[in-house]
C-alpha positions in Angstrom: 68.1 36.6 94.3 71.0 37.2 91.9 71.0 40.7 90.3 70.9 39.3 86.7 67.6 37.6 87.6 66.1 40.6 89.4 66.8 42.5 86.2 63.9 40.9 84.4 61.4 42.0 87.0 61.6 45.8 86.8 62.1 46.0 83.0 60.1 44.0 80.4 62.5 45.3 77.7 65.1 42.8 78.7 62.7 40.0 78.4 62.1 41.0 74.9 65.8 41.2 74.2 66.4 37.8 75.6 63.6 36.2 73.6 64.8 37.8 70.4 68.5 37.0 70.8 68.7 33.6 72.3 69.4 30.9 69.7 66.6 28.4 69.4 68.8 25.5 70.5 69.0 24.6 74.1 71.9 24.8 76.6 72.4 21.0 76.6 72.7 21.1 72.8 75.3 23.9 73.0 77.4 21.8 75.3 77.3 18.7 73.2 76.8 19.8 69.6 79.5 18.8 67.1 81.8 21.4 65.8 81.4 20.1 62.2 85.0 20.8 61.4 85.5 24.3 62.8 87.9 25.2 65.7 90.3 22.7 64.1 93.6 24.0 65.4 95.6 22.0 62.9 93.8 23.7 59.9 96.2 25.5 57.6 94.7 28.1 55.3 95.0 27.4 51.5 96.3 29.6 48.8 92.7 30.1 47.7 91.6 31.2 51.2 94.7 32.4 52.9 93.1 34.0 56.0 91.3 32.2 58.8 87.8 33.3 59.7 86.9 34.2 63.3 83.2 34.0 64.2 81.9 36.3 67.0 78.5 35.4 68.5 75.8 37.8 69.6 74.3 38.7 73.0 73.0 35.6 74.9 74.8 33.5 72.3 77.8 31.2 72.5 80.5 29.8 70.2 78.5 26.8 69.2 74.8 27.6 69.0 75.3 30.8 67.0 77.3 29.1 64.3 75.7 25.7 63.7 74.8 26.8 60.2 77.4 29.3 59.0 80.5 27.6 60.4 80.0 24.3 58.4 79.0 26.4 55.4 82.4 28.1 55.4 84.3 25.0 56.3 82.7 23.2 53.4 84.0 25.9 51.1 87.6 25.5 52.2 88.0 28.1 55.1 89.7 27.5 58.4 87.0 28.7 60.8 87.2 29.5 64.5 84.7 30.7 67.1 85.1 32.0 70.7 83.0 32.6 73.8 83.2 36.0 75.3 81.5 38.3 77.8 80.7 35.6 80.4 79.1 36.5 83.7 79.8 34.5 86.9 77.1 32.0 87.5 75.5 32.4 84.0 76.4 29.4 81.8 76.0 29.2 78.0 74.5 32.7 77.6 77.4 35.0 76.9 78.0 38.5 75.6 76.7 40.1 78.8 79.9 41.5 80.2 81.4 44.9 79.5 82.0 45.1 75.8 85.5 46.7 76.1 86.5 43.7 78.2 84.9 41.3 75.6 87.0 43.1 72.9 90.1 42.2 75.0 89.0 38.5 74.9 88.7 38.7 71.1 92.2 40.2 71.0 93.7 37.2 72.8 91.7 34.7 70.6 92.8 36.3 67.3 96.4 36.1 68.4 95.9 32.4 69.2 94.3 31.8 65.7 97.1 33.7 63.9 99.7 31.7 65.8 98.1 28.4 65.0 97.5 29.1 61.3 100.7 31.0 60.6 98.6 33.8 59.0 99.3 37.5 59.2 95.7 38.5 59.3 92.2 37.1 59.8 88.7 38.0 58.7 86.0 38.4 61.3 82.3 37.7 60.9 80.0 38.7 63.8 76.3 38.6 64.5 74.6 41.4 66.4 76.9 42.5 69.3 79.5 40.2 67.6 79.5 42.4 64.5 79.9 45.6 66.6 82.2 44.6 69.4 85.2 43.9 67.1 85.2 47.5 66.1 86.4 48.4 69.6 89.2 45.8 69.1 90.1 47.4 65.8 90.0 51.0 67.0 91.5 50.8 70.5 93.3 47.5 70.9 95.5 47.3 67.8 93.3 44.9 65.9 93.4 46.8 62.7 96.9 45.4 62.0 95.5 41.8 62.4 92.2 42.0 60.6 91.6 42.2 56.9 87.8 42.5 56.9 85.0 42.8 59.4 81.6 41.5 58.3 78.6 42.3 60.5 75.3 40.4 60.4 72.7 42.8 61.9 75.4 44.6 64.0 74.3 47.2 66.5 77.0 49.6 65.3 75.2 52.7 66.7 73.3 51.0 69.5 69.6 50.1 69.6 66.4 51.6 70.8 64.7 48.2 70.9 61.7 49.6 68.9 61.8 52.6 71.2 61.5 50.6 74.5 64.9 51.9 75.8 63.3 55.3 75.9 61.1 54.0 78.7 64.1 53.4 81.0 63.9 56.8 82.8 60.3 55.8 83.9 61.7 52.8 85.9 63.7 54.3 88.8 67.0 52.5 89.3 66.5 50.4 86.1 69.4 51.9 84.2 71.8 51.5 87.2 70.7 47.9 87.6 71.2 47.1 83.9 74.7 48.7 84.0 75.8 46.8 87.1 74.1 43.4 86.4 74.5 43.1 82.7 76.8 45.8 81.4 77.0 44.3 78.0 73.3 45.1 77.5 73.8 48.7 78.8 76.6 49.3 76.4 74.4 48.5 73.5 71.7 51.1 74.2 71.7 53.9 71.7 73.5 56.9 73.2 75.4 55.0 75.9 78.8 56.1 77.0 80.3 53.0 75.3 78.5 53.8 72.0 79.6 57.4 72.1 83.3 56.4 72.6 83.2 53.8 69.9 81.8 56.1 67.3 83.6 59.3 68.2 85.9 60.4 65.4 84.4 58.1 62.8 83.0 54.6 62.4 86.0 53.0 60.7 89.8 52.7 60.9 92.2 52.6 57.9 93.2 49.3 56.4 90.1 47.3 57.2 87.3 46.4 54.8 83.8 46.7 56.4 80.6 45.0 55.3 77.2 45.4 57.1 74.4 43.0 56.1 71.1 44.1 57.6 67.4 43.2 57.3 64.6 45.7 57.3 62.6 43.2 59.5 65.1 43.5 62.4 63.1 43.9 65.6 66.1 44.0 67.9 68.6 46.5 66.5 66.4 49.4 65.6 66.1 51.4 63.6 67.8 48.9 61.2 69.7 51.6 59.3 71.5 52.5 62.5 73.5 49.3 61.8 75.2 51.0 58.8 78.7 52.4 58.9 80.1 55.6 57.3 83.6 55.8 55.9 85.9 54.4 53.3 86.0 50.7 52.5 82.4 50.2 53.7 79.6 48.3 52.0 76.2 48.5 53.6 73.7 45.8 52.3 70.0 45.3 53.0 69.0 41.7 52.5 65.7 42.7 50.8 67.7 44.5 48.1 69.2 41.2 47.2 66.0 39.1 47.6 62.7 40.9 48.1 61.1 37.8 49.6 63.7 37.3 52.3 61.8 37.8 55.5 64.6 37.0 57.9 64.6 39.0 61.2 67.4 39.6 63.6 68.1 36.1 64.8 67.5 34.3 61.4 70.0 36.5 59.6 72.8 34.9 61.6 71.4 31.4 62.2 69.8 30.3 59.0 69.8 32.8 56.2 71.9 31.5 53.3 71.4 34.7 51.3 73.2 36.6 54.1 75.9 33.8 54.3 76.4 34.1 50.5 76.9 37.8 50.7 79.4 37.3 53.6 81.2 34.8 51.4 81.5 37.5 48.7 83.0 39.8 51.3 85.6 37.2 52.3 86.7 36.8 48.7 85.6 39.8 46.6 87.8 38.8 43.7 85.6 35.7 43.1 82.3 37.2 44.2 79.1 36.0 42.6 75.9 38.0 42.6 73.7 37.2 45.5 70.0 36.6 44.6 67.1 34.6 46.0 68.6 31.6 44.2 71.6 31.8 46.5 69.8 29.7 49.0 70.6 26.8 46.8 74.3 27.5 46.7 
């Protein structure tokens, strides 16, 4: 049996993670879904929106399923929008974001260069969900991405790792489980609070100069826990809780990226702060 399948047997926590993070659309839909105007390599940014937007999916996600809502939302508002697949494992189709996160950041590096070359832009803005909101920080900090990115907007990003409601603390009670996770799905191991990857990423400060950071979190997040661990410290940082914008927004970890128009509206404000409009419960009608 392949190691990534054996992984589900000794550790129920990974089953929880998969159920929480997989988009509700099926693999066949991911393969055939229309792009609705994004990943249009002939798109040229306008004067009103001079930077292309790169969307970075979460763990178990892909470049289509994760963005069936947000990508058209941005395209409709005049942005050139692009999404990539990263963190693929051999023999595991459609479900990405499982490979070593430092290697995934290298894939983002190559993709951003391609977007900038195609659009003729000097910089891009990046919006990521879950791992996709955290992984670009490695690109910014260690791979020269700060010179190419104006803003990073994270939707429920695991910036300081996750305890999965404390379940990761059970790992020592499953002999060999930690080694198996690291070898079979290193992208999951890197996201555990206190991992070597997390320690390296956050050593010396959360941010780098020249980049604007926005974190949009929900207090109902059941995957990246505690939810305030998503927040960043440093200059040019704005940490937002959805329920402070709309108290009756009950979106959890998956919905904040897939369907939550209040989160999208706040991301839109972060893309164009000069023309920002207050985000409220009524923003779902925007």
